N, C-alpha and C positions, 0 to 999 in steps of 0.2 A: 694915370697915363692922361693925356690930354689928344685929341680931335688927331694933331703930326701924325702922337704913338699907335692909332688905331689903325689907318691908313696906311703908316707904314706895316703895321701886322698884315694887313690884307694884302699886301706886295710879295709879303713873302711866305704867307698860307699861299697863293697861287703860284712862287714860282722863286721860292729858296737861295736861288743860285744867282738872281739878280745884282750886279755888280755894287760897288758903290757910288758909286760914277751913276748911274742909272737909276737908283733910289732917289741921288740927290739931285737929280735935274728932273724925276719925278716929283718928288717935295719940295723945288725950290729952297735949297738949302744946302748948307756946305759939305763938302767928304766927311771931315771931322764932325760935322754936324751928326751926321747920320751913324758914323761909326758910335759915336757916343752916347745916345741914344739907342743901337741895338745894343751897346755894351752894357749899358744901364735896367733892360729889356730881361738880358740874360741872368743879370744879378741879382733882380727881383725874384728870377721863378717866374719869369710872365713866360719866360719862350728857356725848352729846358732843351730844346736838341733844333737842330735845324735836317730834315730827313729827307730819304729820297726809299723811293719803293718802286714795285711793277706797278702800273695803271691798272686801274679797277678796270678801263677800257680794254687793257688789251686781255688782261684775265676772261672780260666778261660775267666781273663778278654783282652780284645785287646786295646792293645796299639798305638796310633797313635800319627803321628806325621804331623803338617801343619804349612806352612810355603812359604814362599812367602813375596813380595813388600806392606806393607800398603800405600792407598793413605793417611791417615790422617795427620791432621797438627798438631797434638803433641797428642800423644801416654800417656800423665800425664795419662787423667782418667777411661785409656783404663782395666791396672789390677785390676779396680772395678770392669770392665765390664764384662769382664771374671769373676771373682771369684764368682758374681753369676750364672754362668750357673752348675756348681757341677760336670760337668764330669774334666774340665781341672784342670790339674794339674800345670800345669808350660809353661810361658810363658818370652819368651828371647826375646829384643831387638838388632840388630847387625844395621851394617851400612846401609845410604840410607832406614832408616824405614827398613830393612828386619825383619822379624817377625819368630821368633820360637815359637810353641804353643803345648805342649805335653798333651792329655787327656784319661780316659782309658773308653773305652766303656764296659757297661756288654754282649749288642746284635751287631751285626753289621748292625742292624736295626735303628738302634740309629746314624749312621754313615751320614745320610743325612740333620740331625736335626741340628747337631753339623756342617755341612761345611754349612748351611745357617745359622747358628748363626754366626760364626766367619765371614764371606763374609760380615757382614752387621756393626756386634760390630766393627772390626776392621778393617771395610775396604777393605779389600783384593779380590777383585774381580779373578782373575789370582791363586788365592792356591793352592798349590799342596797339595795333600794330600795320608803318606804313611805310612801301613798295618803292625803293627806285628814287630812293631820296639822297638826288648827289647835290649836298649846296653848293647852291648859285651866287654868285660876287659880281659886285657890276664888272662887265668886260669878261661872263663868262659866254665860253662858245661851247657848244656841245660836238664830242668827237666821236668821226666817224670809226668805222670800226676797225682797228689797229694792225701795224704790217708787222711784221716777225723780229725780236727779241733772238740776237746771236749768242753763242757763248760768252765770248766778250761784254756784250751788252750784259749780259748780268753780271759778271765777274768787276764792269765801273759800275752799276747799280750798289753789289754788296760795297765796293771802296767808297764808296757816298755813302751808306745806309744811315749814320750815326752823327754823320758832319757833309752833309751835301755841300755845302759852301768849301772845301777842301778842293786848293789848287790844281790841274788839271795836269800842274810840275808832278805833282806827288801822288797824286793815281797812277800816272804814269811809272812811275817808278817802282811804285808794289806787283805792278802789274806786267812789268818788264816791258809796254810797246812806247812807242814816242805818245808824248802829249799833243803833235797835231791827229795824233790816231785818235786819243781822248773826247777830244775837242771835235772833228769829225763824228764820231759817234751820240755822245749826247747831241748835239745837234740836232741830229737826226732823229733819235728817240724823242726829242719834245717837240720835233714839228709835228710828228708822227702820234705823240699821245702815249709812249709805250711807257713813259718814265713819270712818276708822280713826286714833283720837290716843292717840300712845303717845312713842316718843323710842327715840335712839340707846342703847343702856344695852352697857357693856364693863364687866363684873361683873373682866375679870382686869387689872383697870389697877390693881385693889385689892389690897391682900397675903392674901386670901381664899382659901380654897380652894371650888372652881367643879367640881365635878363630873356628867357625868351616867351616872344609872346605869341599866342596860339590868335592864328585869322581865319576868319570865317568871306571867302570873297560870295559873292550874291551871283545867284544862278547864271543872271543874263550879264554878267561881267565880260567882260572883254580880256581874251585869250593873254592878253601883255598886262595887264592889269597889276600881278606882285612887278614885274620888272618897273612897271614906271615909279611903285611905293618904293621899290628900294633904292631907284635913280632920287627922288626926291628927298628920300629919309636918311641915306647916308651924309657924313658917315657914321652915326648913329647906329644906324640897319649895318651890320656888317652882311650879311647872306643872309637865305630862307632857306626852308626846303620846301620840299614838294610832293605828292605823294600819287601813285597814277594810280592807286586802289581808293583816295581819297581826294578827289578832283577840286573841293573844294575849300579846302584845308592849308594851311601852310603855317607852317611854323618858323617865325624870324628872329634872329638874334640880336640883339639891341647892345649897347652901351651907352650907359651916362656917369657926367660926376654923380648929382643930383638925385636925390628922390621925386622932387619938387619937378625936373627935367623930366626924366621917365615918365611920370604924370600927365606932364603935357604931353607930347609925345602919343601916349595914349587915346586923350583926349583926341588930339588932329589927325587920330585915324580912325578913332569910332565916326570921325566929320566925311571921313573919305565914304563918296559916292557909291564905291563898286564893295564896302567889305560892309559886311553882315554883322562884323563880332571884332574885341580884338580886346583881349586877356592876359596881361602880362605875368610871369612867373617866375620871382626872383632865382638864382641860381645860385649853390653857398660852395659848392667846390665840382673838381672833378679830376676823371679818373683815365689814363689812357694805358691801353693794354696789349699785350704781343699777341698775333693772331696765327693760323695757318699760314695770311699774304708773308707773315717775315719770311716765317719757314718753310714755305719755298722757293724766298728767292735764297736762302743758306742749302739749300738744296740743289737748284740748278748750280750756283758757282763754284760749288765744290765737286758735285758732279763735271763740269765742263775743266774745271780748277783738275782734276785727273789726269 
């Protein structure tokens, strides 16, 4: 991948229904060139599919990131164990058996059971838990409390769940409504943060270097420090997580073509006046799992279709 591919992926992670024309205008490329890049990213396995889900804001769900060293001799069977949990949506394996595990919770009361499960399944006795970890990308705007989803809305999301770039006419034919109705519903859901349009992204399928850099900000740092750093190091810095229970800790996902470039970014981050430390961890492989969030959509759509 090159920097243009990374920016393209960022755009599609934020809204996978952006048209080829919108993408080409943003990237200053031809529509043909954008189409070719998306095709190549898909064929290489970097992009697995374009997805639609009920927004986490609408669900009032908690986003949890658990990270730490695993004492397992091998993590080969771990993905199958974690997938059965139903709340874990993501696993990434880093150097030294350092694991990153993302989960969605419906209630904070579910946290203790999740942590105990991960400690046992992943052999992580000294793990760290980060709460309210919505990934922050450039242009990120926190959503307010969402409005209501209606029966047809659930059916539209269900139709798009495995191919969110599907044409509105195709969705309309599936549901027996007009394309105009589908466009109007989609526009409303996107405006009100009722739907999440993204993609399953596997950057480890490329030959590039993907790392998570653990950042500690100084106590006196301005609250906008991380947003400033994200803008400064983009597009290499793709997004970051912040934690309500770990206010001075951030984890940033960073892309580089070479180890030399990663080392340069680390050295530059260590010189930032508001940062206390910057420790990168290389990622080797990742997995994405189905959760209760996907099951809930299917139940809502089936219920409303009956």
